C-alpha positions in Angstrom: 0.0 -0.7 0.3 2.2 3.1 -0.9 2.2 6.0 1.6 -0.5 8.4 1.9 0.3 11.9 1.0 -0.2 14.4 3.2 -3.8 15.9 4.3 -4.5 19.3 3.9 -5.2 20.6 7.1 -9.0 20.7 6.4 -8.8 17.3 6.4 -7.2 16.6 9.5 -9.3 19.6 11.5 -11.8 17.2 10.0 -10.3 14.2 11.1 -10.2 15.9 14.7 -13.1 16.4 14.8 -14.7 13.1 14.0 -12.0 11.2 16.4 -13.6 13.4 19.1 -16.8 12.8 19.0 -16.1 9.3 18.5 -13.9 8.8 21.4 -16.8 10.9 23.7 -19.5 8.2 21.9 -17.1 5.0 23.3 -16.5 7.0 26.9 -20.5 7.5 27.4 -23.5 4.8 28.3 -25.7 4.0 25.8 -28.6 5.2 27.8 -26.7 8.6 27.1 -26.5 8.2 24.0 -30.1 7.4 23.1 -30.6 10.6 25.2 -28.9 12.7 23.1 -30.4 11.7 20.2 -33.9 12.2 21.9 -32.8 16.0 22.1 -31.4 15.5 18.1 -35.0 14.8 17.2 -36.3 17.4 19.1 -34.0 20.1 17.7 -34.8 18.9 14.3 -38.6 19.2 14.3 -38.4 22.2 15.3 -36.6 23.1 11.8 -39.0 23.2 8.8 -38.5 21.8 6.1 -36.4 19.0 7.3 -37.2 15.5 6.4 -36.2 13.0 9.2 -33.7 10.2 8.4 -31.1 8.2 9.9 -28.6 10.4 8.7 -29.8 13.6 9.5 -30.5 12.5 12.5 -27.0 11.3 13.4 -25.6 14.4 11.9 -27.8 16.4 14.4 -26.4 13.9 17.7 -22.5 15.0 16.1 -23.1 18.6 15.9 -24.6 18.3 19.5 -21.7 16.3 20.6 -19.2 18.7 19.3 -20.8 21.6 21.0 -20.8 20.0 24.3 -17.5 19.3 24.0 -16.8 23.4 23.4 -14.4 21.5 20.1 -12.2 24.5 18.6 -13.4 26.3 15.2 -11.8 25.7 12.2 -10.2 28.7 12.1 -9.1 28.2 16.3 -7.6 24.6 15.4 -5.9 25.8 12.5 -3.9 28.7 14.4 -2.5 26.5 17.0 -1.3 23.5 14.7 -0.5 25.6 11.9 2.2 27.2 15.5 2.3 23.2 16.7 3.9 22.4 13.1 6.0 25.4 13.4 6.9 23.7 16.7 7.8 20.0 15.2 9.5 21.3 11.8 12.0 22.6 13.3 15.3 19.7 14.1 16.3 21.2 17.6 12.2 19.9 18.8 13.9 16.1 18.0 16.6 16.3 19.3 18.5 16.4 15.7 21.8 18.5 15.5 20.3 21.7 13.2 23.7 21.2 10.7 23.3 17.6 10.6 23.5 16.0 7.0 19.7 14.5 7.0 18.5 18.5 7.9 20.5 20.5 4.9 20.0 17.6 2.6 16.4 17.5 2.7 15.4 21.3 3.8 13.0 21.4 0.8 11.6 17.9 1.3 7.9 18.7 1.5 5.7 16.2 -0.5 8.3 13.5 -1.2 8.4 9.9 -0.6 11.2 9.5 2.3 12.3 6.1 3.6 13.9 5.5 7.0 15.7 2.7 8.0 16.6 1.3 11.2 16.8 4.7 12.9 17.5 4.7 17.0 15.0 7.1 17.6 12.2 8.3 16.0 13.4 12.0 15.7 14.1 11.9 11.7 10.7 9.9 10.8 8.4 12.4 12.9 11.1 15.6 12.0 10.2 14.9 8.2 6.4 14.4 8.5 6.2 17.5 10.3 8.1 18.9 7.2 5.2 17.9 5.2 7.2 14.5 4.1 4.9 11.4 3.3 7.8 8.6 5.5 7.8 5.0 5.5 9.8 3.7 8.5 10.9 0.0 7.9 12.3 -0.9 11.3 13.4 -4.6 12.2 12.3 -4.7 16.4 9.1 -4.2 17.1 10.2 -1.9 20.2 11.4 0.8 17.3 8.2 0.3 14.9 5.6 1.2 18.1 7.8 3.5 19.0 7.0 5.4 16.0 3.6 5.2 15.3 3.1 6.0 18.8 5.0 9.3 17.8 3.4 10.3 14.3 0.0 9.8 16.5 0.6 11.9 19.7 2.3 14.3 17.5 -1.1 14.4 15.1 1.1 13.1 11.8 -0.1 9.5 11.7 -1.3 10.5 8.1 2.2 11.3 7.2 3.7 8.1 8.5 3.5 4.2 8.3 6.1 1.4 9.9 6.7 -1.6 8.8 8.2 -4.1 11.5 10.9 -6.2 9.1 14.6 -5.5 7.8 15.6 -3.9 4.1 15.8 -7.5 2.9 12.3 -8.4 3.5 10.9 -4.9 1.8 10.5 -3.4 -1.2 10.1 0.0 -2.2 6.5 0.5 -3.7 6.4 3.9 -4.2 8.7 6.1 -6.3 11.1 7.9 -3.4 12.4 11.1 -2.5 15.2 10.3 -0.2 16.4 7.2 2.0 18.3 7.5 5.0 19.9 4.6 6.3 21.1 3.5 10.2 24.8 1.2 9.9 22.1 -1.3 11.2 19.8 -1.2 8.5 22.9 -2.3 6.1 25.3 -4.0 8.4 22.9 -6.7 9.0 22.6 -7.7 5.6 24.9 -10.1 3.8 26.8 -8.2 0.6 24.5 -10.2 -1.6 21.6 -8.7 0.3 23.3 -5.4 0.4 23.7 -4.8 -3.2 20.2 -6.1 -4.3 18.9 -3.8 -1.4 20.8 -0.6 -2.7 19.7 -1.7 -6.3 16.6 -1.7 -5.9 16.0 1.7 -3.8 18.1 3.1 -6.2 15.8 2.1 -9.1 12.9 3.6 -6.6 14.3 6.7 -6.2 13.5 9.8 -8.5 16.1 11.5 -10.2 17.8 14.4 -8.0 16.9 12.2 -4.9 19.3 11.8 -2.2 20.9 8.4 -0.1 22.1 9.2 3.4 24.1 6.5 4.6 25.6 7.0 8.2 28.6 4.8 8.5 29.8 2.9 11.4 32.8 2.6 14.0 35.9 4.5 13.4 38.5 1.4 12.4 35.5 -0.1 9.3 34.9 2.9 7.6 37.5 2.7 5.1 35.5 -0.6 3.9 32.1 0.7 4.5 33.1 3.7 2.4 34.9 1.6 -0.2 31.5 -0.8 -0.8 29.6 2.4 -0.7 31.7 4.7 -2.9 31.2 1.1 -5.8 27.7 0.5 -5.4 27.0 5.0 -5.6 29.4 4.7 -9.2 27.3 7.4 -11.4 25.9 9.1 -8.5 27.3 12.8 -6.8 28.9 11.9 -3.8 30.4 13.2 -0.9 30.8 12.6 2.6 29.4 14.6 5.6 31.7 15.1 8.5 30.2 16.2 12.1 31.8 17.2 15.2 30.4 14.3 17.6 28.4 12.7 15.0 28.9 9.7 12.7 29.8 10.2 9.4 27.6 9.8 6.6 27.7 8.6 2.9 25.3 11.2 0.7 25.0 10.0 -2.5 22.3 11.9 -5.2 21.2 10.3 -8.4 22.1 12.6 -11.0 19.7 14.1 -12.7 19.2 12.5 -16.7 19.6 14.6 -19.6 17.4 14.0 -22.0 
């Protein structure tokens, strides 16, 4: 199933209202809900030329519940949501260095499909989702998947993030990718043959101009890892991004085909 495109704020608001109303219905007794239904029928009967159908009654029930919950108007919710997204879109909010390769390489990534594989924390996935990306997180550990899911839901970014409990050897892209972010563990867990196949599949699924970011592993083995990656990404624009206190990051950008 393809990653869902980022939703409009209006659609997100409608989902928010629907979720709040349904949660309220689940929290009250059947008798209390029927009482609200009676109030809805009474209110509708006062309206001229209204045909009482089940759909109309339940729409009125939802309206009455929204009033009881004092749900904010779209304008108020939108103002709060934009302020919240501005905070979420800052890398510091997720414990990410503002000068990290991830931030610099994907600063203009709105509406992009991004794969994050083997991340130790949910921060990168939620940071990119807040920036407007449709994020697929592939994690071999169930706990890591659960952290991403819970974090996305808590931040109201659930529509922009999907997670799979799998390693890259058992997963294949089903959308065109604009970026791939891989931790050392995501690749080191694979055999050389599997690694070659996975990288080739990710390269094929990546659009022209797309970028792959691979954090290299511990000092002493970097040369071997970089040699393999350089070989696999022949024909791509390659650079090694270094930062104080951070692992080196291998960055490769797919060349734009010349017509």
